[in-house]
C-alpha positions in Angstrom: 169.5 -86.9 80.8 167.8 -89.3 82.6 167.3 -89.8 86.4 168.6 -92.8 88.4 166.6 -95.2 90.0 167.3 -97.8 92.1 167.2 -98.1 95.7 168.4 -95.5 97.1 165.7 -93.6 95.1 163.0 -95.8 96.4 163.6 -95.7 100.1 163.4 -92.7 99.8 159.9 -92.2 98.3 160.5 -92.5 94.8 161.1 -88.6 94.4 163.4 -87.0 92.9 164.8 -83.6 91.7 167.6 -82.2 89.6 169.6 -79.3 91.5 172.1 -77.4 89.9 174.3 -76.3 92.6 176.3 -73.0 92.4 179.0 -71.0 95.0 177.2 -69.0 97.0 180.4 -66.9 97.0 180.7 -65.9 93.3 177.7 -67.6 91.5 180.1 -70.3 89.7 178.3 -73.2 88.4 179.8 -76.0 90.5 177.3 -79.1 89.4 174.6 -81.0 88.5 173.0 -83.1 91.2 169.9 -85.6 91.4 168.6 -84.8 94.9 166.3 -87.8 96.4 163.9 -87.4 98.8 162.8 -84.0 100.8 164.8 -82.7 103.1 168.0 -80.1 103.4 171.0 -81.0 101.0 174.1 -82.1 103.7 175.9 -84.8 101.4 175.8 -85.0 97.9 176.4 -88.6 96.5 178.7 -88.7 93.9 177.3 -91.2 91.8 174.5 -88.5 91.5 176.7 -86.1 90.6 175.7 -85.9 86.9 178.3 -82.3 86.0 181.1 -82.0 85.6 181.5 -85.3 83.6 185.0 -85.4 85.3 183.2 -86.9 88.9 182.1 -89.6 87.4 185.5 -91.4 87.5 185.3 -90.8 90.8 182.0 -93.2 91.2 184.5 -96.5 92.0 187.0 -94.7 93.2 188.4 -94.9 97.3 186.8 -92.4 99.7 191.1 -91.1 99.6 191.4 -90.6 96.1 188.2 -88.3 95.9 189.3 -84.8 96.1 187.6 -81.9 97.8 184.3 -80.1 96.0 186.1 -76.9 95.5 184.7 -73.9 93.1 187.2 -73.3 90.0 186.7 -69.5 90.2 186.8 -68.5 93.7 188.9 -71.8 95.2 185.8 -72.0 97.9 185.6 -74.9 99.6 181.9 -76.5 99.1 182.1 -80.0 100.2 184.4 -82.3 101.4 184.5 -86.3 100.5 183.7 -88.8 103.3 181.9 -92.3 103.5 177.8 -92.1 104.4 177.9 -95.2 107.1 174.6 -95.9 106.8 174.6 -96.8 103.2 178.3 -97.7 103.0 177.8 -94.5 99.9 181.4 -92.9 99.1 179.4 -89.3 99.8 180.5 -85.1 100.3 179.8 -83.6 103.1 178.2 -80.5 102.3 179.8 -76.9 103.6 176.1 -75.0 104.5 176.4 -71.5 103.2 179.1 -72.1 100.2 176.7 -73.0 98.2 173.4 -72.2 96.7 170.9 -74.4 94.7 168.0 -74.4 92.0 165.1 -76.9 91.0 166.2 -77.6 87.4 164.6 -79.8 84.5 166.4 -82.7 82.9 167.7 -82.4 79.4 
């Protein structure tokens, strides 16, 4: 799996890492995400979600068709879809405290 290299990554200093996102309530795997640049995880851009693969189909979808990101095991809300106006990109606004993250290597 290769990290995406594009204008968004370059705008954030060219620094990226892969994060494994887990539910803070039950510890279940939620997503594998490419985070570009420094700082906390406020939002997840839909085009940066590598797993689950089912999220790939939402990259070109209208925001009204994108579901909320919910833990498949305990049903806790992790993120809500919205359009990040500054870049006109579909993203998930993360619910702080609902997830944990760990830097992982691309395999």
